[in-house]
N, CA, C and O atoms as a Maestro MAE file, in Angstrom:
{
 s_m_m2io_version
 :::
 2.0.0
}

f_m_ct {
 s_m_title
 :::
 protein
 m_atom[340] {
  # First column is atom index #
  i_m_mmod_type
  r_m_x_coord
  r_m_y_coord
  r_m_z_coord
  i_m_residue_number
  s_m_chain_name
  s_m_pdb_residue_name
  s_m_pdb_atom_name
  i_m_atomic_number
  :::
  1 25 -71.252 67.903 11.467 1 A "UNK " " N  " 7
  2 3 -69.998 67.315 11.872 1 A "UNK " " CA " 6
  3 2 -70.229 66.557 13.181 1 A "UNK " " C  " 6
  4 15 -70.755 67.124 14.139 1 A "UNK " " O  " 8
  5 25 -69.835 65.266 13.228 2 A "UNK " " N  " 7
  6 3 -70.096 64.486 14.430 2 A "UNK " " CA " 6
  7 2 -69.235 64.960 15.604 2 A "UNK " " C  " 6
  8 15 -68.086 65.369 15.438 2 A "UNK " " O  " 8
  9 25 -69.833 64.890 16.789 3 A "UNK " " N  " 7
  10 3 -69.091 65.332 17.971 3 A "UNK " " CA " 6
  11 2 -68.232 64.214 18.547 3 A "UNK " " C  " 6
  12 15 -67.285 64.487 19.285 3 A "UNK " " O  " 8
  13 25 -68.543 62.963 18.223 4 A "UNK " " N  " 7
  14 3 -67.757 61.844 18.727 4 A "UNK " " CA " 6
  15 2 -66.538 61.617 17.844 4 A "UNK " " C  " 6
  16 15 -66.643 61.676 16.619 4 A "UNK " " O  " 8
  17 25 -65.388 61.359 18.448 5 A "UNK " " N  " 7
  18 3 -64.213 61.052 17.634 5 A "UNK " " CA " 6
  19 2 -64.369 59.679 16.979 5 A "UNK " " C  " 6
  20 15 -65.008 58.792 17.545 5 A "UNK " " O  " 8
  21 25 -63.796 59.500 15.805 6 A "UNK " " N  " 7
  22 3 -63.931 58.207 15.132 6 A "UNK " " CA " 6
  23 2 -63.187 57.112 15.899 6 A "UNK " " C  " 6
  24 15 -62.208 57.377 16.597 6 A "UNK " " O  " 8
  25 25 -63.670 55.888 15.752 7 A "UNK " " N  " 7
  26 3 -63.081 54.678 16.326 7 A "UNK " " CA " 6
  27 2 -63.204 54.609 17.843 7 A "UNK " " C  " 6
  28 15 -62.548 53.773 18.465 7 A "UNK " " O  " 8
  29 25 -64.017 55.453 18.453 8 A "UNK " " N  " 7
  30 3 -64.288 55.350 19.885 8 A "UNK " " CA " 6
  31 2 -65.775 55.115 20.087 8 A "UNK " " C  " 6
  32 15 -66.613 55.765 19.463 8 A "UNK " " O  " 8
  33 25 -66.088 54.179 20.966 9 A "UNK " " N  " 7
  34 3 -67.479 53.892 21.295 9 A "UNK " " CA " 6
  35 2 -68.030 55.029 22.141 9 A "UNK " " C  " 6
  36 15 -67.420 55.424 23.135 9 A "UNK " " O  " 8
  37 25 -69.178 55.551 21.746 10 A "UNK " " N  " 7
  38 3 -69.707 56.736 22.426 10 A "UNK " " CA " 6
  39 2 -70.252 56.430 23.815 10 A "UNK " " C  " 6
  40 15 -70.355 57.335 24.643 10 A "UNK " " O  " 8
  41 25 -70.601 55.181 24.088 11 A "UNK " " N  " 7
  42 3 -71.189 54.870 25.385 11 A "UNK " " CA " 6
  43 2 -70.150 54.799 26.495 11 A "UNK " " C  " 6
  44 15 -70.331 55.415 27.545 11 A "UNK " " O  " 8
  45 25 -69.074 54.067 26.285 12 A "UNK " " N  " 7
  46 3 -68.084 53.908 27.358 12 A "UNK " " CA " 6
  47 2 -66.687 54.404 26.993 12 A "UNK " " C  " 6
  48 15 -65.733 54.161 27.731 12 A "UNK " " O  " 8
  49 25 -66.560 55.096 25.861 13 A "UNK " " N  " 7
  50 3 -65.292 55.703 25.409 13 A "UNK " " CA " 6
  51 2 -64.165 54.671 25.252 13 A "UNK " " C  " 6
  52 15 -62.995 54.976 25.485 13 A "UNK " " O  " 8
  53 25 -64.533 53.467 24.862 14 A "UNK " " N  " 7
  54 3 -63.529 52.450 24.580 14 A "UNK " " CA " 6
  55 2 -63.337 52.356 23.059 14 A "UNK " " C  " 6
  56 15 -64.071 52.972 22.286 14 A "UNK " " O  " 8
  57 25 -62.359 51.592 22.663 15 A "UNK " " N  " 7
  58 3 -62.039 51.437 21.248 15 A "UNK " " CA " 6
  59 2 -63.126 50.630 20.548 15 A "UNK " " C  " 6
  60 15 -63.504 49.554 21.012 15 A "UNK " " O  " 8
  61 25 -63.618 51.144 19.448 16 A "UNK " " N  " 7
  62 3 -64.662 50.474 18.670 16 A "UNK " " CA " 6
  63 2 -64.002 49.578 17.630 16 A "UNK " " C  " 6
  64 15 -63.674 50.029 16.532 16 A "UNK " " O  " 8
  65 25 -63.808 48.309 17.977 17 A "UNK " " N  " 7
  66 3 -63.091 47.391 17.093 17 A "UNK " " CA " 6
  67 2 -63.891 47.050 15.842 17 A "UNK " " C  " 6
  68 15 -63.305 46.746 14.803 17 A "UNK " " O  " 8
  69 25 -65.218 47.095 15.922 18 A "UNK " " N  " 7
  70 3 -66.027 46.816 14.729 18 A "UNK " " CA " 6
  71 2 -65.789 47.874 13.657 18 A "UNK " " C  " 6
  72 15 -65.644 47.545 12.479 18 A "UNK " " O  " 8
  73 25 -65.748 49.133 14.056 19 A "UNK " " N  " 7
  74 3 -65.501 50.198 13.096 19 A "UNK " " CA " 6
  75 2 -64.056 50.144 12.584 19 A "UNK " " C  " 6
  76 15 -63.799 50.444 11.419 19 A "UNK " " O  " 8
  77 25 -63.124 49.764 13.449 20 A "UNK " " N  " 7
  78 3 -61.732 49.618 13.006 20 A "UNK " " CA " 6
  79 2 -61.613 48.552 11.924 20 A "UNK " " C  " 6
  80 15 -60.958 48.769 10.905 20 A "UNK " " O  " 8
  81 25 -62.241 47.410 12.143 21 A "UNK " " N  " 7
  82 3 -62.200 46.356 11.134 21 A "UNK " " CA " 6
  83 2 -62.934 46.761 9.868 21 A "UNK " " C  " 6
  84 15 -62.512 46.428 8.761 21 A "UNK " " O  " 8
  85 25 -64.043 47.488 10.038 22 A "UNK " " N  " 7
  86 3 -64.797 47.959 8.881 22 A "UNK " " CA " 6
  87 2 -63.946 48.866 7.998 22 A "UNK " " C  " 6
  88 15 -64.059 48.818 6.773 22 A "UNK " " O  " 8
  89 25 -63.103 49.685 8.601 23 A "UNK " " N  " 7
  90 3 -62.243 50.589 7.834 23 A "UNK " " CA " 6
  91 2 -60.948 49.925 7.379 23 A "UNK " " C  " 6
  92 15 -60.387 50.318 6.357 23 A "UNK " " O  " 8
  93 25 -60.462 48.926 8.115 24 A "UNK " " N  " 7
  94 3 -59.171 48.313 7.799 24 A "UNK " " CA " 6
  95 2 -59.262 47.285 6.674 24 A "UNK " " C  " 6
  96 15 -58.298 47.099 5.931 24 A "UNK " " O  " 8
  97 25 -60.388 46.629 6.542 25 A "UNK " " N  " 7
  98 3 -60.514 45.564 5.537 25 A "UNK " " CA " 6
  99 2 -60.368 46.099 4.108 25 A "UNK " " C  " 6
  100 15 -59.638 45.485 3.330 25 A "UNK " " O  " 8
  101 25 -61.011 47.200 3.714 26 A "UNK " " N  " 7
  102 3 -60.793 47.693 2.341 26 A "UNK " " CA " 6
  103 2 -59.348 48.126 2.080 26 A "UNK " " C  " 6
  104 15 -58.832 47.943 0.977 26 A "UNK " " O  " 8
  105 25 -58.703 48.694 3.087 27 A "UNK " " N  " 7
  106 3 -57.298 49.089 2.913 27 A "UNK " " CA " 6
  107 2 -56.432 47.844 2.726 27 A "UNK " " C  " 6
  108 15 -55.541 47.827 1.877 27 A "UNK " " O  " 8
  109 25 -56.690 46.808 3.515 28 A "UNK " " N  " 7
  110 3 -55.926 45.567 3.385 28 A "UNK " " CA " 6
  111 2 -56.151 44.915 2.027 28 A "UNK " " C  " 6
  112 15 -55.217 44.382 1.429 28 A "UNK " " O  " 8
  113 25 -57.390 44.956 1.537 29 A "UNK " " N  " 7
  114 3 -57.667 44.397 0.210 29 A "UNK " " CA " 6
  115 2 -56.946 45.179 -0.884 29 A "UNK " " C  " 6
  116 15 -56.435 44.594 -1.839 29 A "UNK " " O  " 8
  117 25 -56.906 46.497 -0.742 30 A "UNK " " N  " 7
  118 3 -56.222 47.326 -1.732 30 A "UNK " " CA " 6
  119 2 -54.717 47.065 -1.721 30 A "UNK " " C  " 6
  120 15 -54.094 46.980 -2.779 30 A "UNK " " O  " 8
  121 25 -54.139 46.939 -0.540 31 A "UNK " " N  " 7
  122 3 -52.710 46.627 -0.433 31 A "UNK " " CA " 6
  123 2 -52.421 45.247 -1.020 31 A "UNK " " C  " 6
  124 15 -51.420 45.072 -1.715 31 A "UNK " " O  " 8
  125 25 -53.280 44.267 -0.750 32 A "UNK " " N  " 7
  126 3 -53.094 42.924 -1.308 32 A "UNK " " CA " 6
  127 2 -53.187 42.930 -2.826 32 A "UNK " " C  " 6
  128 15 -52.431 42.228 -3.497 32 A "UNK " " O  " 8
  129 25 -54.107 43.715 -3.372 33 A "UNK " " N  " 7
  130 3 -54.243 43.808 -4.828 33 A "UNK " " CA " 6
  131 2 -52.992 44.413 -5.468 33 A "UNK " " C  " 6
  132 15 -52.505 43.916 -6.483 33 A "UNK " " O  " 8
  133 25 -52.482 45.480 -4.874 34 A "UNK " " N  " 7
  134 3 -51.271 46.114 -5.405 34 A "UNK " " CA " 6
  135 2 -50.096 45.142 -5.325 34 A "UNK " " C  " 6
  136 15 -49.296 45.054 -6.256 34 A "UNK " " O  " 8
  137 25 -49.994 44.421 -4.226 35 A "UNK " " N  " 7
  138 3 -48.903 43.453 -4.064 35 A "UNK " " CA " 6
  139 2 -49.006 42.342 -5.103 35 A "UNK " " C  " 6
  140 15 -48.002 41.930 -5.684 35 A "UNK " " O  " 8
  141 25 -50.212 41.867 -5.329 36 A "UNK " " N  " 7
  142 3 -50.410 40.801 -6.314 36 A "UNK " " CA " 6
  143 2 -50.064 41.269 -7.725 36 A "UNK " " C  " 6
  144 15 -49.441 40.535 -8.491 36 A "UNK " " O  " 8
  145 25 -50.467 42.489 -8.065 37 A "UNK " " N  " 7
  146 3 -50.160 43.022 -9.392 37 A "UNK " " CA " 6
  147 2 -48.654 43.258 -9.539 37 A "UNK " " C  " 6
  148 15 -48.094 43.019 -10.608 37 A "UNK " " O  " 8
  149 25 -48.003 43.721 -8.484 38 A "UNK " " N  " 7
  150 3 -46.562 43.972 -8.553 38 A "UNK " " CA " 6
  151 2 -45.764 42.677 -8.560 38 A "UNK " " C  " 6
  152 15 -44.622 42.661 -9.019 38 A "UNK " " O  " 8
  153 25 -46.341 41.599 -8.063 39 A "UNK " " N  " 7
  154 3 -45.640 40.318 -8.050 39 A "UNK " " CA " 6
  155 2 -45.382 39.799 -9.459 39 A "UNK " " C  " 6
  156 15 -44.375 39.134 -9.700 39 A "UNK " " O  " 8
  157 25 -46.277 40.094 -10.382 40 A "UNK " " N  " 7
  158 3 -46.158 39.565 -11.749 40 A "UNK " " CA " 6
  159 2 -44.875 40.029 -12.437 40 A "UNK " " C  " 6
  160 15 -44.137 39.179 -12.936 40 A "UNK " " O  " 8
  161 25 -44.561 41.346 -12.494 41 A "UNK " " N  " 7
  162 3 -43.313 41.722 -13.152 41 A "UNK " " CA " 6
  163 2 -42.068 41.226 -12.425 41 A "UNK " " C  " 6
  164 15 -41.062 40.913 -13.060 41 A "UNK " " O  " 8
  165 25 -42.131 41.153 -11.087 42 A "UNK " " N  " 7
  166 3 -40.967 40.636 -10.360 42 A "UNK " " CA " 6
  167 2 -40.773 39.147 -10.613 42 A "UNK " " C  " 6
  168 15 -39.638 38.679 -10.695 42 A "UNK " " O  " 8
  169 25 -41.858 38.403 -10.735 43 A "UNK " " N  " 7
  170 3 -41.741 36.987 -11.071 43 A "UNK " " CA " 6
  171 2 -41.189 36.816 -12.486 43 A "UNK " " C  " 6
  172 15 -40.375 35.926 -12.735 43 A "UNK " " O  " 8
  173 25 -41.628 37.662 -13.404 44 A "UNK " " N  " 7
  174 3 -41.097 37.604 -14.769 44 A "UNK " " CA " 6
  175 2 -39.621 38.004 -14.806 44 A "UNK " " C  " 6
  176 15 -38.857 37.499 -15.629 44 A "UNK " " O  " 8
  177 25 -39.228 38.907 -13.918 45 A "UNK " " N  " 7
  178 3 -37.827 39.312 -13.855 45 A "UNK " " CA " 6
  179 2 -36.946 38.119 -13.513 45 A "UNK " " C  " 6
  180 15 -35.889 37.933 -14.116 45 A "UNK " " O  " 8
  181 25 -37.372 37.316 -12.557 46 A "UNK " " N  " 7
  182 3 -36.584 36.143 -12.194 46 A "UNK " " CA " 6
  183 2 -36.747 35.023 -13.205 46 A "UNK " " C  " 6
  184 15 -35.900 34.134 -13.286 46 A "UNK " " O  " 8
  185 25 -37.828 35.055 -13.980 47 A "UNK " " N  " 7
  186 3 -38.078 34.004 -14.944 47 A "UNK " " CA " 6
  187 2 -37.309 34.144 -16.244 47 A "UNK " " C  " 6
  188 15 -37.121 33.155 -16.953 47 A "UNK " " O  " 8
  189 25 -36.855 35.358 -16.579 48 A "UNK " " N  " 7
  190 3 -36.170 35.539 -17.861 48 A "UNK " " CA " 6
  191 2 -34.750 35.012 -17.828 48 A "UNK " " C  " 6
  192 15 -34.150 34.798 -18.881 48 A "UNK " " O  " 8
  193 25 -34.207 34.800 -16.663 49 A "UNK " " N  " 7
  194 3 -32.897 34.181 -16.542 49 A "UNK " " CA " 6
  195 2 -31.759 35.055 -17.016 49 A "UNK " " C  " 6
  196 15 -31.433 36.055 -16.376 49 A "UNK " " O  " 8
  197 25 -31.143 34.686 -18.144 50 A "UNK " " N  " 7
  198 3 -29.926 35.337 -18.580 50 A "UNK " " CA " 6
  199 2 -30.100 36.647 -19.326 50 A "UNK " " C  " 6
  200 15 -29.115 37.355 -19.532 50 A "UNK " " O  " 8
  201 25 -31.283 36.992 -19.732 51 A "UNK " " N  " 7
  202 3 -31.491 38.218 -20.480 51 A "UNK " " CA " 6
  203 2 -31.515 39.401 -19.516 51 A "UNK " " C  " 6
  204 15 -32.511 39.647 -18.835 51 A "UNK " " O  " 8
  205 25 -30.400 40.128 -19.473 52 A "UNK " " N  " 7
  206 3 -30.248 41.208 -18.499 52 A "UNK " " CA " 6
  207 2 -31.174 42.385 -18.799 52 A "UNK " " C  " 6
  208 15 -31.702 43.003 -17.875 52 A "UNK " " O  " 8
  209 25 -31.373 42.698 -20.067 53 A "UNK " " N  " 7
  210 3 -32.238 43.831 -20.420 53 A "UNK " " CA " 6
  211 2 -33.669 43.613 -19.952 53 A "UNK " " C  " 6
  212 15 -34.270 44.508 -19.357 53 A "UNK " " O  " 8
  213 25 -34.223 42.426 -20.216 54 A "UNK " " N  " 7
  214 3 -35.588 42.137 -19.786 54 A "UNK " " CA " 6
  215 2 -35.687 42.090 -18.270 54 A "UNK " " C  " 6
  216 15 -36.701 42.499 -17.705 54 A "UNK " " O  " 8
  217 25 -34.649 41.597 -17.603 55 A "UNK " " N  " 7
  218 3 -34.642 41.570 -16.145 55 A "UNK " " CA " 6
  219 2 -34.712 42.966 -15.561 55 A "UNK " " C  " 6
  220 15 -35.463 43.211 -14.616 55 A "UNK " " O  " 8
  221 25 -33.933 43.885 -16.118 56 A "UNK " " N  " 7
  222 3 -33.964 45.269 -15.643 56 A "UNK " " CA " 6
  223 2 -35.308 45.915 -15.977 56 A "UNK " " C  " 6
  224 15 -35.866 46.648 -15.161 56 A "UNK " " O  " 8
  225 25 -35.824 45.645 -17.165 57 A "UNK " " N  " 7
  226 3 -37.103 46.209 -17.566 57 A "UNK " " CA " 6
  227 2 -38.234 45.752 -16.645 57 A "UNK " " C  " 6
  228 15 -39.044 46.566 -16.204 57 A "UNK " " O  " 8
  229 25 -38.289 44.457 -16.358 58 A "UNK " " N  " 7
  230 3 -39.335 43.959 -15.460 58 A "UNK " " CA " 6
  231 2 -39.125 44.455 -14.028 58 A "UNK " " C  " 6
  232 15 -40.097 44.687 -13.309 58 A "UNK " " O  " 8
  233 25 -37.877 44.619 -13.608 59 A "UNK " " N  " 7
  234 3 -37.610 45.165 -12.275 59 A "UNK " " CA " 6
  235 2 -38.094 46.600 -12.145 59 A "UNK " " C  " 6
  236 15 -38.706 46.965 -11.141 59 A "UNK " " O  " 8
  237 25 -37.821 47.408 -13.152 60 A "UNK " " N  " 7
  238 3 -38.290 48.802 -13.142 60 A "UNK " " CA " 6
  239 2 -39.812 48.850 -13.210 60 A "UNK " " C  " 6
  240 15 -40.435 49.674 -12.540 60 A "UNK " " O  " 8
  241 25 -40.409 47.983 -14.005 61 A "UNK " " N  " 7
  242 3 -41.873 47.939 -14.104 61 A "UNK " " CA " 6
  243 2 -42.496 47.545 -12.760 61 A "UNK " " C  " 6
  244 15 -43.508 48.117 -12.355 61 A "UNK " " O  " 8
  245 25 -41.905 46.587 -12.080 62 A "UNK " " N  " 7
  246 3 -42.415 46.181 -10.774 62 A "UNK " " CA " 6
  247 2 -42.306 47.294 -9.746 62 A "UNK " " C  " 6
  248 15 -43.217 47.495 -8.943 62 A "UNK " " O  " 8
  249 25 -41.189 48.021 -9.768 63 A "UNK " " N  " 7
  250 3 -41.028 49.141 -8.839 63 A "UNK " " CA " 6
  251 2 -42.015 50.267 -9.167 63 A "UNK " " C  " 6
  252 15 -42.518 50.934 -8.263 63 A "UNK " " O  " 8
  253 25 -42.286 50.475 -10.438 64 A "UNK " " N  " 7
  254 3 -43.256 51.487 -10.836 64 A "UNK " " CA " 6
  255 2 -44.650 51.116 -10.340 64 A "UNK " " C  " 6
  256 15 -45.384 51.967 -9.838 64 A "UNK " " O  " 8
  257 25 -45.008 49.851 -10.484 65 A "UNK " " N  " 7
  258 3 -46.315 49.395 -10.005 65 A "UNK " " CA " 6
  259 2 -46.416 49.580 -8.494 65 A "UNK " " C  " 6
  260 15 -47.461 49.998 -7.994 65 A "UNK " " O  " 8
  261 25 -45.350 49.277 -7.763 66 A "UNK " " N  " 7
  262 3 -45.366 49.463 -6.319 66 A "UNK " " CA " 6
  263 2 -45.479 50.938 -5.942 66 A "UNK " " C  " 6
  264 15 -46.192 51.280 -4.998 66 A "UNK " " O  " 8
  265 25 -44.793 51.803 -6.659 67 A "UNK " " N  " 7
  266 3 -44.853 53.235 -6.347 67 A "UNK " " CA " 6
  267 2 -46.244 53.805 -6.618 67 A "UNK " " C  " 6
  268 15 -46.784 54.550 -5.801 67 A "UNK " " O  " 8
  269 25 -46.816 53.455 -7.759 68 A "UNK " " N  " 7
  270 3 -48.163 53.942 -8.085 68 A "UNK " " CA " 6
  271 2 -49.187 53.335 -7.127 68 A "UNK " " C  " 6
  272 15 -50.117 54.020 -6.699 68 A "UNK " " O  " 8
  273 25 -49.024 52.067 -6.791 69 A "UNK " " N  " 7
  274 3 -49.929 51.421 -5.854 69 A "UNK " " CA " 6
  275 2 -49.866 52.040 -4.467 69 A "UNK " " C  " 6
  276 15 -50.895 52.218 -3.815 69 A "UNK " " O  " 8
  277 25 -48.656 52.370 -4.012 70 A "UNK " " N  " 7
  278 3 -48.520 53.029 -2.710 70 A "UNK " " CA " 6
  279 2 -49.190 54.398 -2.729 70 A "UNK " " C  " 6
  280 15 -49.799 54.804 -1.739 70 A "UNK " " O  " 8
  281 25 -49.082 55.103 -3.836 71 A "UNK " " N  " 7
  282 3 -49.733 56.412 -3.946 71 A "UNK " " CA " 6
  283 2 -51.250 56.262 -3.937 71 A "UNK " " C  " 6
  284 15 -51.945 57.071 -3.323 71 A "UNK " " O  " 8
  285 25 -51.767 55.251 -4.602 72 A "UNK " " N  " 7
  286 3 -53.214 55.026 -4.620 72 A "UNK " " CA " 6
  287 2 -53.719 54.676 -3.225 72 A "UNK " " C  " 6
  288 15 -54.757 55.177 -2.793 72 A "UNK " " O  " 8
  289 25 -52.988 53.820 -2.524 73 A "UNK " " N  " 7
  290 3 -53.385 53.464 -1.154 73 A "UNK " " CA " 6
  291 2 -53.351 54.693 -0.259 73 A "UNK " " C  " 6
  292 15 -54.264 54.905 0.538 73 A "UNK " " O  " 8
  293 25 -52.319 55.495 -0.382 74 A "UNK " " N  " 7
  294 3 -52.217 56.703 0.432 74 A "UNK " " CA " 6
  295 2 -53.351 57.677 0.130 74 A "UNK " " C  " 6
  296 15 -53.920 58.268 1.048 74 A "UNK " " O  " 8
  297 25 -53.681 57.849 -1.140 75 A "UNK " " N  " 7
  298 3 -54.794 58.726 -1.500 75 A "UNK " " CA " 6
  299 2 -56.118 58.201 -0.951 75 A "UNK " " C  " 6
  300 15 -56.961 58.977 -0.502 75 A "UNK " " O  " 8
  301 25 -56.295 56.892 -0.987 76 A "UNK " " N  " 7
  302 3 -57.519 56.315 -0.431 76 A "UNK " " CA " 6
  303 2 -57.608 56.568 1.072 76 A "UNK " " C  " 6
  304 15 -58.663 56.945 1.581 76 A "UNK " " O  " 8
  305 25 -56.504 56.362 1.774 77 A "UNK " " N  " 7
  306 3 -56.498 56.554 3.223 77 A "UNK " " CA " 6
  307 2 -56.770 58.020 3.569 77 A "UNK " " C  " 6
  308 15 -57.539 58.301 4.489 77 A "UNK " " O  " 8
  309 25 -56.160 58.939 2.857 78 A "UNK " " N  " 7
  310 3 -56.370 60.365 3.138 78 A "UNK " " CA " 6
  311 2 -57.809 60.772 2.822 78 A "UNK " " C  " 6
  312 15 -58.428 61.508 3.591 78 A "UNK " " O  " 8
  313 25 -58.342 60.300 1.703 79 A "UNK " " N  " 7
  314 3 -59.720 60.647 1.341 79 A "UNK " " CA " 6
  315 2 -60.708 60.067 2.352 79 A "UNK " " C  " 6
  316 15 -61.675 60.732 2.724 79 A "UNK " " O  " 8
  317 25 -60.474 58.847 2.793 80 A "UNK " " N  " 7
  318 3 -61.374 58.245 3.778 80 A "UNK " " CA " 6
  319 2 -61.258 58.948 5.134 80 A "UNK " " C  " 6
  320 15 -62.256 59.114 5.835 80 A "UNK " " O  " 8
  321 25 -60.062 59.353 5.495 81 A "UNK " " N  " 7
  322 3 -59.870 60.065 6.754 81 A "UNK " " CA " 6
  323 2 -60.580 61.422 6.722 81 A "UNK " " C  " 6
  324 15 -61.135 61.856 7.731 81 A "UNK " " O  " 8
  325 25 -60.562 62.079 5.585 82 A "UNK " " N  " 7
  326 3 -61.275 63.361 5.478 82 A "UNK " " CA " 6
  327 2 -62.785 63.152 5.578 82 A "UNK " " C  " 6
  328 15 -63.488 63.999 6.129 82 A "UNK " " O  " 8
  329 25 -63.287 62.044 5.056 83 A "UNK " " N  " 7
  330 3 -64.701 61.745 5.177 83 A "UNK " " CA " 6
  331 2 -65.098 61.493 6.625 83 A "UNK " " C  " 6
  332 15 -66.174 61.898 7.064 83 A "UNK " " O  " 8
  333 25 -64.223 60.824 7.358 84 A "UNK " " N  " 7
  334 3 -64.521 60.494 8.755 84 A "UNK " " CA " 6
  335 2 -64.384 61.677 9.676 84 A "UNK " " C  " 6
  336 15 -65.058 61.745 10.704 84 A "UNK " " O  " 8
  337 25 -63.519 62.614 9.325 85 A "UNK " " N  " 7
  338 3 -63.238 63.736 10.232 85 A "UNK " " CA " 6
  339 2 -64.315 64.790 10.243 85 A "UNK " " C  " 6
  340 15 -64.200 65.783 10.961 85 A "UNK " " O  " 8
  :::
 }
 m_bond[339] {
  # First column is bond index #
  i_m_from
  i_m_to
  i_m_order
  :::
  1 1 2 1
  2 2 3 1
  3 3 4 2
  4 3 5 1
  5 5 6 1
  6 6 7 1
  7 7 8 2
  8 7 9 1
  9 9 10 1
  10 10 11 1
  11 11 12 2
  12 11 13 1
  13 13 14 1
  14 14 15 1
  15 15 16 2
  16 15 17 1
  17 17 18 1
  18 18 19 1
  19 19 20 2
  20 19 21 1
  21 21 22 1
  22 22 23 1
  23 23 24 2
  24 23 25 1
  25 25 26 1
  26 26 27 1
  27 27 28 2
  28 27 29 1
  29 29 30 1
  30 30 31 1
  31 31 32 2
  32 31 33 1
  33 33 34 1
  34 34 35 1
  35 35 36 2
  36 35 37 1
  37 37 38 1
  38 38 39 1
  39 39 40 2
  40 39 41 1
  41 41 42 1
  42 42 43 1
  43 43 44 2
  44 43 45 1
  45 45 46 1
  46 46 47 1
  47 47 48 2
  48 47 49 1
  49 49 50 1
  50 50 51 1
  51 51 52 2
  52 51 53 1
  53 53 54 1
  54 54 55 1
  55 55 56 2
  56 55 57 1
  57 57 58 1
  58 58 59 1
  59 59 60 2
  60 59 61 1
  61 61 62 1
  62 62 63 1
  63 63 64 2
  64 63 65 1
  65 65 66 1
  66 66 67 1
  67 67 68 2
  68 67 69 1
  69 69 70 1
  70 70 71 1
  71 71 72 2
  72 71 73 1
  73 73 74 1
  74 74 75 1
  75 75 76 2
  76 75 77 1
  77 77 78 1
  78 78 79 1
  79 79 80 2
  80 79 81 1
  81 81 82 1
  82 82 83 1
  83 83 84 2
  84 83 85 1
  85 85 86 1
  86 86 87 1
  87 87 88 2
  88 87 89 1
  89 89 90 1
  90 90 91 1
  91 91 92 2
  92 91 93 1
  93 93 94 1
  94 94 95 1
  95 95 96 2
  96 95 97 1
  97 97 98 1
  98 98 99 1
  99 99 100 2
  100 99 101 1
  101 101 102 1
  102 102 103 1
  103 103 104 2
  104 103 105 1
  105 105 106 1
  106 106 107 1
  107 107 108 2
  108 107 109 1
  109 109 110 1
  110 110 111 1
  111 111 112 2
  112 111 113 1
  113 113 114 1
  114 114 115 1
  115 115 116 2
  116 115 117 1
  117 117 118 1
  118 118 119 1
  119 119 120 2
  120 119 121 1
  121 121 122 1
  122 122 123 1
  123 123 124 2
  124 123 125 1
  125 125 126 1
  126 126 127 1
  127 127 128 2
  128 127 129 1
  129 129 130 1
  130 130 131 1
  131 131 132 2
  132 131 133 1
  133 133 134 1
  134 134 135 1
  135 135 136 2
  136 135 137 1
  137 137 138 1
  138 138 139 1
  139 139 140 2
  140 139 141 1
  141 141 142 1
  142 142 143 1
  143 143 144 2
  144 143 145 1
  145 145 146 1
  146 146 147 1
  147 147 148 2
  148 147 149 1
  149 149 150 1
  150 150 151 1
  151 151 152 2
  152 151 153 1
  153 153 154 1
  154 154 155 1
  155 155 156 2
  156 155 157 1
  157 157 158 1
  158 158 159 1
  159 159 160 2
  160 159 161 1
  161 161 162 1
  162 162 163 1
  163 163 164 2
  164 163 165 1
  165 165 166 1
  166 166 167 1
  167 167 168 2
  168 167 169 1
  169 169 170 1
  170 170 171 1
  171 171 172 2
  172 171 173 1
  173 173 174 1
  174 174 175 1
  175 175 176 2
  176 175 177 1
  177 177 178 1
  178 178 179 1
  179 179 180 2
  180 179 181 1
  181 181 182 1
  182 182 183 1
  183 183 184 2
  184 183 185 1
  185 185 186 1
  186 186 187 1
  187 187 188 2
  188 187 189 1
  189 189 190 1
  190 190 191 1
  191 191 192 2
  192 191 193 1
  193 193 194 1
  194 194 195 1
  195 195 196 2
  196 195 197 1
  197 197 198 1
  198 198 199 1
  199 199 200 2
  200 199 201 1
  201 201 202 1
  202 202 203 1
  203 203 204 2
  204 203 205 1
  205 205 206 1
  206 206 207 1
  207 207 208 2
  208 207 209 1
  209 209 210 1
  210 210 211 1
  211 211 212 2
  212 211 213 1
  213 213 214 1
  214 214 215 1
  215 215 216 2
  216 215 217 1
  217 217 218 1
  218 218 219 1
  219 219 220 2
  220 219 221 1
  221 221 222 1
  222 222 223 1
  223 223 224 2
  224 223 225 1
  225 225 226 1
  226 226 227 1
  227 227 228 2
  228 227 229 1
  229 229 230 1
  230 230 231 1
  231 231 232 2
  232 231 233 1
  233 233 234 1
  234 234 235 1
  235 235 236 2
  236 235 237 1
  237 237 238 1
  238 238 239 1
  239 239 240 2
  240 239 241 1
  241 241 242 1
  242 242 243 1
  243 243 244 2
  244 243 245 1
  245 245 246 1
  246 246 247 1
  247 247 248 2
  248 247 249 1
  249 249 250 1
  250 250 251 1
  251 251 252 2
  252 251 253 1
  253 253 254 1
  254 254 255 1
  255 255 256 2
  256 255 257 1
  257 257 258 1
  258 258 259 1
  259 259 260 2
  260 259 261 1
  261 261 262 1
  262 262 263 1
  263 263 264 2
  264 263 265 1
  265 265 266 1
  266 266 267 1
  267 267 268 2
  268 267 269 1
  269 269 270 1
  270 270 271 1
  271 271 272 2
  272 271 273 1
  273 273 274 1
  274 274 275 1
  275 275 276 2
  276 275 277 1
  277 277 278 1
  278 278 279 1
  279 279 280 2
  280 279 281 1
  281 281 282 1
  282 282 283 1
  283 283 284 2
  284 283 285 1
  285 285 286 1
  286 286 287 1
  287 287 288 2
  288 287 289 1
  289 289 290 1
  290 290 291 1
  291 291 292 2
  292 291 293 1
  293 293 294 1
  294 294 295 1
  295 295 296 2
  296 295 297 1
  297 297 298 1
  298 298 299 1
  299 299 300 2
  300 299 301 1
  301 301 302 1
  302 302 303 1
  303 303 304 2
  304 303 305 1
  305 305 306 1
  306 306 307 1
  307 307 308 2
  308 307 309 1
  309 309 310 1
  310 310 311 1
  311 311 312 2
  312 311 313 1
  313 313 314 1
  314 314 315 1
  315 315 316 2
  316 315 317 1
  317 317 318 1
  318 318 319 1
  319 319 320 2
  320 319 321 1
  321 321 322 1
  322 322 323 1
  323 323 324 2
  324 323 325 1
  325 325 326 1
  326 326 327 1
  327 327 328 2
  328 327 329 1
  329 329 330 1
  330 330 331 1
  331 331 332 2
  332 331 333 1
  333 333 334 1
  334 334 335 1
  335 335 336 2
  336 335 337 1
  337 337 338 1
  338 338 339 1
  339 339 340 2
  :::
 }
}
């Protein structure tokens, strides 16, 4: 188990921005992917126009994708934090 806390430079105890970016980029990519996938049903919801059933169906599908995506991102963050700790 490392004695240095994560995200701190061991030499001068300042913030290690390289490690922060190294850890933040995959999380940002995962959030962008979930957002892009969730955009499709919401775009289809607005595209169906007058059909109320399809609009509600695509709206629920988009919210489901966002909920599952948020859970996946949260699980990734927790698993990575346990690896770092």
